[in-house]
C-alpha positions as CSV (number, residue, x, y, z in Angstrom):
1,X,100.5,21.3,62.9
2,X,100.1,23.9,65.6
3,X,99.2,27.4,64.5
4,X,98.8,30.7,66.3
5,X,95.6,32.7,66.4
6,X,96.3,34.2,62.9
7,X,96.9,30.8,61.3
8,X,100.7,31.1,61.2
9,X,102.5,27.8,61.8
10,X,104.4,27.7,65.1
11,X,106.6,24.8,64.0
12,X,108.3,24.2,60.7
13,X,106.9,21.5,58.6
14,X,108.5,18.1,58.9
15,X,110.7,17.4,55.9
16,X,109.7,14.3,53.9
17,X,112.5,12.4,52.2
18,X,112.2,12.1,48.4
19,X,114.4,9.1,48.1
20,X,117.4,7.1,49.4
21,X,121.0,7.0,48.3
22,X,123.3,4.1,47.7
23,X,123.9,3.7,51.5
24,X,120.2,4.0,52.4
25,X,120.5,7.6,53.7
26,X,117.4,9.7,53.0
27,X,117.6,12.3,50.2
28,X,115.7,15.5,50.9
29,X,114.6,18.2,48.5
30,X,117.6,20.4,47.7
31,X,120.3,17.9,48.7
32,X,123.4,17.6,46.5
33,X,123.8,14.2,45.1
34,X,126.1,12.3,42.6
35,X,124.4,10.1,40.0
36,X,126.6,7.0,39.8
37,X,126.2,3.7,38.0
38,X,125.1,2.2,41.3
39,X,122.5,4.9,42.0
40,X,122.5,8.2,43.8
41,X,125.1,9.1,46.4
42,X,124.7,12.0,48.7
43,X,127.5,14.5,48.7
44,X,128.3,13.7,52.3
45,X,128.9,10.0,51.3
46,X,130.9,10.5,48.1
47,X,134.3,10.1,49.7
48,X,133.2,6.8,51.3
49,X,131.8,5.7,47.9
50,X,135.0,6.5,46.0
51,X,137.1,4.7,48.6
52,X,135.0,1.6,48.6
53,X,134.5,1.4,44.9
54,X,137.6,3.0,43.3
55,X,140.3,2.6,46.0
56,X,142.2,4.9,48.3
57,X,143.7,8.2,47.1
58,X,147.4,9.1,47.5
59,X,149.6,12.0,46.6
60,X,151.6,11.5,43.4
61,X,155.0,13.0,42.8
62,X,157.0,13.3,39.6
63,X,159.6,10.9,40.8
64,X,156.9,8.2,41.3
65,X,156.1,8.2,37.6
């Protein structure tokens, strides 16, 4: 890490992943995740997970019941 003359870092520290989600995407400290029976799913992947594992969503109307 490069520092200035006073020892202050000139670049931010590189983030290190703390794990991987169901899809193999890295999980970083502070990420929002869902704990599913299949493992962790990042918030950004939850729609994909629901679609692939539970099916597509649709709008329901009273007359459809």
